[in-house]
N, C-alpha and C positions, 0 to 999 in steps of 0.2 A: 383601120388596118391599112397596110401598104399594098399597093397594087403591083403586080408583076407584069412586065411587058411581054407580049407574045413573041417578041424576037429573041428572048433569052433562051439559052440552050437548056436550062433547067426546066423551063416551062414545056419546051418541045419534048424533052426526054420523059417527063412525067406524063404528058399527054399520050405518048406512044406506049409507055408502060401500062397505063390504065386501059387503053384500047386493047392491047394484047392480053391483059389479064381478064378483061371482060369477055373477050372472044374465047380464051382458053377455058374459063370456068362456066361458059354459057350463061353469063349474067346479063340482065337488062340494065339500063341506066338506073331504073328504080331500085333494082336489087343491089347494085354497087353502092348507090347513095345510102341505102340502109346500113350496109356493111361498114362504110366509111364514116357514117354519122354526119353527113353533109346534106345540104338541100339538093333535090333533083336538078334544079336549074343550074347549079354550080357545075355538076358533072356534064350537063349538056353544053354549057359554055366551054368547058375544057376540051371535051372530046369532039363534039360536032362542030361548034362555031369557032373554036380556037381563039376565044376572047380572053382577056386578062381576068384572073381571079385573085383572091386575097392570099397572102402568105399562109395564114392560119388554115385555110381550106386545102392548100397544097400540102401542108404538113400532115393533116388528117388523112388525106388520100394516100400519101406516101407511106404512112404508118400502117394503113390497112392492107397494103400490098405485101408487107413482110409476113413471113411465116415464122412463128416462134420456134426456137430450138431449145430443148432442155438438156442439161448436162449433169451427170452424176459425178461428183468430185469427192475425193478423200479429204476429210477435214484437216488432218495433220500434215499430209504430204503434198496436197494439191494435185494429186494424180487424177487424170480424167479416166474414169472406168467405163462410162457408157454415154452415148449421145442418142437422144430420142426426139421424135417430132412432137410428142405430147407428154404432159406431166405423167399421165397414166402409164405410158411406156416405161418410164424410168422407175415408177413405183412398182410395176409388175416385175421389172428386172431385179430390183432390190428384194422383193418378197420371194422370188424364186431362189435367192441365195440362202434363205433361212432353212434350218433343218426341217426335213419332212416329218410331220407329226406321226405318220404311220410307221415308216421304216427307220426314222431317226438318222437318215443319211445326211451328211453335210454336203453342201454345194462345193463346186471346184474352188471357189474363192474362199480362202480361210483367213480373211483379214479381220483384225480386231479393231481396225480404225473406223470411226464413225463416218458415214457417207451422207452427203447433202445433195439436194437437187436444186440447181440454179437455172433460171431463165438466162439465155445467152446475153440478153441486153442488160441484165443485172449482175453479170459476172465481174465487172470492174469493181463493184463494191467488195467482193470477196478478195480480189487481188490487192486492191489498195488498202484494205483494212477499214 
């Protein structure tokens, strides 16, 4: 693996983001290392000692800082109908559009177009085809 020098701006930015993320979520070094899937010593080197770490470790830590966003998109038109923090939010929104079994009322959205749920990071596959 290639080593990243501590002088680089990417290294410093990641170190600051990890530190603020850990403080904001009240995570210990051990807790963050479990979430990121890296060794505890790597997190210590990044946050406390500011020593160089491998690029792969930097990518893993950066990916664990992202919060996934899910989007409900119309399959035919590509129109964005709903954005949620979790897949279950989008599923719940779609299920609320179905007619109620007791009263048989239709929801405000009377679309015949099929809806799909995409993770924001996988949206380019839908756009590019």
